[in-house]
N, C-alpha and C positions, 0 to 999 in steps of 0.2 A: 509762285505767290506763296509766301509763308503765312500759315494760319494754323489754328489749333487742330483742325481736322486733318490737314496735310501732314502735320507732325505725327498725329496718331497713326495715320495710314502708313507712314514711313517706318514706324517702330513696332507695329502690331500686325498679326496676320488675321485677326478678326476684331470687330468692334461691336459691342452690344448697344443697339439703339433702344428706344423706349417702346411703350405699348400704345394702348388706345387712349386718345384724348376724349372723344365724344362719349364713349361708354363710361369712363370715369366721371366725367362731369354730370352725366345723367344720374349716376349713383349719388352724386353730391346734391342733387336737387334741381338741376337744369331741366326746364320743361320743353317738350317738343315744340318747335317753332320759334323758340328764343334764340337770340344771337349769342353764342358762347363768348365772342370777342367783347361784349359789353361787360362781362364779368371781370375783365382786366381792370375796370374802373369800380364796378359795384362790389366785387368780392375778390380782391387781390389775394387775400389770405387763402382762399380755396384754390386759386391758380398756383400759388406757391406750393400748396400741399400736393397738387397734381404733379408738378415738376419734381418735388422732393421725393415723392413716392418712387418715381422711376430711378432717381439717383441712388436712393437708399437700397433699392433692389439690385443695383449693380450696373445700371445703364451708363455708358460712356458718352452718350449723346441723347438729347431729348428735343422734341419739337415744341415750338411756342404755340400758344393758344391764339393763332391768327389764321387758321385755315381758310375762313371765309372773310378775310380782311381786305378784299378789293372793294372799290366803290360800287361795283355791280352787285356784289352780295350784300354789302351793308345798306344799300339803298332799300332793300326789302324791309329794313328796320328803321328807315329814315335817319340813318347814321352815315350817309355817304360823305358828309363833310368832316368826318372824324377818322379817316383812314390813317393819317400819320399818327395821331394821338393814340389810337387803340393798338396799332402795331408796335409803336415805341414802348408802350406800357407792357405789352406781352413779352418783349425782349428784355426790358429792364427787370421785370420780376424774375425771368429766367437767369439773367446775368448774376443777380444777387444769390440765387440758389446755387448756381454752378461755382461761383467764387467762394462760397462758404463750404464747399464739399471737401476741400483739402486735397483734391486731385484734379487732373485735367478732365473736364466735362465740357463737351461741345454744345453750345446753344445754337440750335438750327431753326432759323426763321421760316416757319411753315407758310407756304403760298399755295393754296388750292385753286381749282378751276374757277373761272369767273361765273360759270353757270349759263353763259351766253354762247350761241353758236357762231363760230368764226365764218367770215366770208370765204368763198362765195355762197356757201350754203345758208348762212345766216347774216345778221346785221352787224356783227362785231368785226371791225376792220383790224388789220395788223397794228396800225398806228395807235388806235384806241386801246387795244389790249396791252401793248407795250407801255403806254402811258399809265394805265391802271396798275400793272405789275410794278412799274418803276416807283410810283407813289407809295405802294406798300413796302417795297424794298428799302426805300429811304427811311421809313419809319422804323423798320426792323434794324437797319444799320445804326441809326441814332440811338436805339435802345441797347446796343451792345451785342447783337447776334454775331456769331462767328462765321456763319455760312447761311446762305439762303437755301431753303429746302422746298423745291417745287414738287407737288405730289398729287396723285390721283388724276392725272391728266389723261384725256382720251384722244385729243386731236393733235397731230404733229404741229399744226399752225400755232396752237396755243403754247405748246412746249417751246417753239422757236421764239415766240414773243416774250416768254418768261426769261429765256436765255439772254435776249437782247436787253431786257430790263436789268438783269444782273450786271451786264457789262456797263450799262449807263450808271449804275450805282457803285461800280467798282468793287463788287462783292464776289467772292467765290460762291459756287452753287452746286447743288446736287439736284437730280430730277428723276422722279419715278412716274410710271404710267400704271393704270389699272387694266389688267388683261382679264376681263370678266365676261367675254362673249366668245365661247368656244376657242379660247386661246388668243383672242384678239381684243383690242380695245373696242369700245362702242363705235368708234369711227373706222374700224377695220385694220388698225396698225398691229403688226406682229412683233414678237421679240427680236427677230432678225432686222426688221425695219428700224426699231429703236437703236439697236446696236450700231447700225450704219449711220443713222441720223446724228447721233451725239458727236461723231468724229468730224462732222461738217460745221459744227457750231463754233462761234467765237464769242467768249471762250467756251471750250467744252466743259462739261460738268466734271467735278472732282470724282464723282461716282454717279452711277445711274442704275436703274433697276425697276422693280415692280413692287406695288403695295396693294393692299386690300384685295379686290377680285372676288373669287368664289371661296376657295379654301386653301389650306396649306399645300395639299398635293398639287393642285393646279399651279400655284405660285412657283413651286420647285421645278415643275416641268418648264415653266417660263425661264427660270434661272438657267436650266440646262440649255435652253434655246439661245440665251445670250452667249454662253460659252461656245456653243456650236457655230455661232456666227463669227467666231475668231477674235472677239474683243479681248484686250488685255487691261482694259480700264476696270477699276474696282466696281463690283456689282453689289447692289442693295437688294435685300429680301425683307419685306415687311408683310408677312401673311396674317390673315385673320385667325383668331383662336377657334378653329373649328367652323361649324356651320350654324347660322342663326336659327333659333327656334322661338316661338312665341309661348312664354310660360307665365301664367298668372298676370297677364296684361303687360308684360315686359319682354323685350328681346333678350334672349339668353344665348350665348355662344357655348357650344358643347365641348370645346377643346379643353382638356385637362392640362394642368402643369406638366404632367408626364408626356403628353402628346407634344406640347410645345417645346419641351426639352429635346425630344427626338427630332422635331422639325428644325430646331436651331443647329443641331449637329449635322443633319442631312444637308441643310442649306450651306453650311460651311464647306462640307465635302463636295457639294455640287459646284462650288466656285464663288459663293457669295462672301464678301468681306465685311459689309455692314449688315448686321442681322438684328431684326427687331420684330415686333408684332404690330398688328393693326387692330381692327375692330374686335372687341371682346378681350383683348390681352391686358391682364391686370398685373399687379405687383407680384403675386404668387407665381404667375407664369414666368415673369422676368427673372425671378430668383432661381427658378428651376432651369431656365435657359442658360443663365450665367454659370451655374454649377456644372451643367453638362458640358458646356464649351471649355471650361477649365479642366475638367477631369477626363474627358474622353479623347483619346488620340485621334488625329486626323486620319481619315480613311479614303478609299477610292471614291470617285464620283458615283453616287447611287444610280442604279438603273430605274426605269419606270416601274418595273415589277417590285423592286425594293421599296420605292416611295409609296406605292399603293398598299403594299402589305403593312408598312409601318404607320402610315397616316390616313389610309382610306382611299377609295377609288376616285378617279378623276370625274369631273362633272360632264365632260364631253369626250368624244373619241378623237378629237383633233387638238393639236397644239397650235393651230393657226398658221403654221408655216407651209403646209401643203407640199410635202416633199422633203421636209427637214428630218429631224429626229423621229423615230417611231413613236406613235402616240396611241397605242391600243388602250382601250378603256379597261380599267381593273376595278373590281368592287370588293376584292378580298380585304379583310381587316383583321389585324392581329392584336391591336391595342384598344382598350376601352376609350370611348370619346364622350361619355356622358358627363 
């Protein structure tokens, strides 16, 4: 399938993705409990500024403001009937920004978790999950998204439902999970589990990987886990900018641009192809990441000791695979993270 992302993957050995959507929108005035997707209608200029910030900082790919764009999430704001409209607008604004950039920039239609528990543990059936993701995907497709970007998933059943929705929409897709519980997702899935799962899906994702989670060190340990599983599919790394701290009534991530620049290079050397940031990652981080990826030569895959020394210790002593790569906890730190 020919598309903008496949073309970039064919010609580049790394692609810079974007940073944080939520953090940036909160800095623009979004209030806790509000639906960011409603800003696609109410404040399209701010959403364009969000996208343009990433593009101007050097991102080759950015995610649309549609993370909570399923009917299940929008129902919390009495907007469940506006799924197609809000997702289409998210992509349309992105398409305009990308097309005005003067270079190839991929508009990735963000599709986050529904927030509901999949059967048999919960009430959400596979069929209903597929229906909701498909409705969202059609809106993103109509708005001009190049690819669907499934993210922050914990349950393999939900990941499979999103893959089926992409097939129904006739769209290429990528998909990441969040490994935030001692190297596993909240539903117990490991990096090796995901590496094996993606090869069973029809269609498989163009790229897969990890986003969010605990911190940059843990995320890179997960990336090493993907490669240890033997995958040759492009890997995505979108780690948080450090660790969140509560400062003056706001959540502040302590990762500096310098730290995120080192993270980006280590992610590339660990085997990631699409590299970006998640929570807390702002335009100054992205600029530093781009500069480092362009200037620093590719090196050998980092060891866990190197990752810990460069980015800080791991949050747990296990990478979740129980018998996979060594996962000793390290708390040494060589670089400032304040």
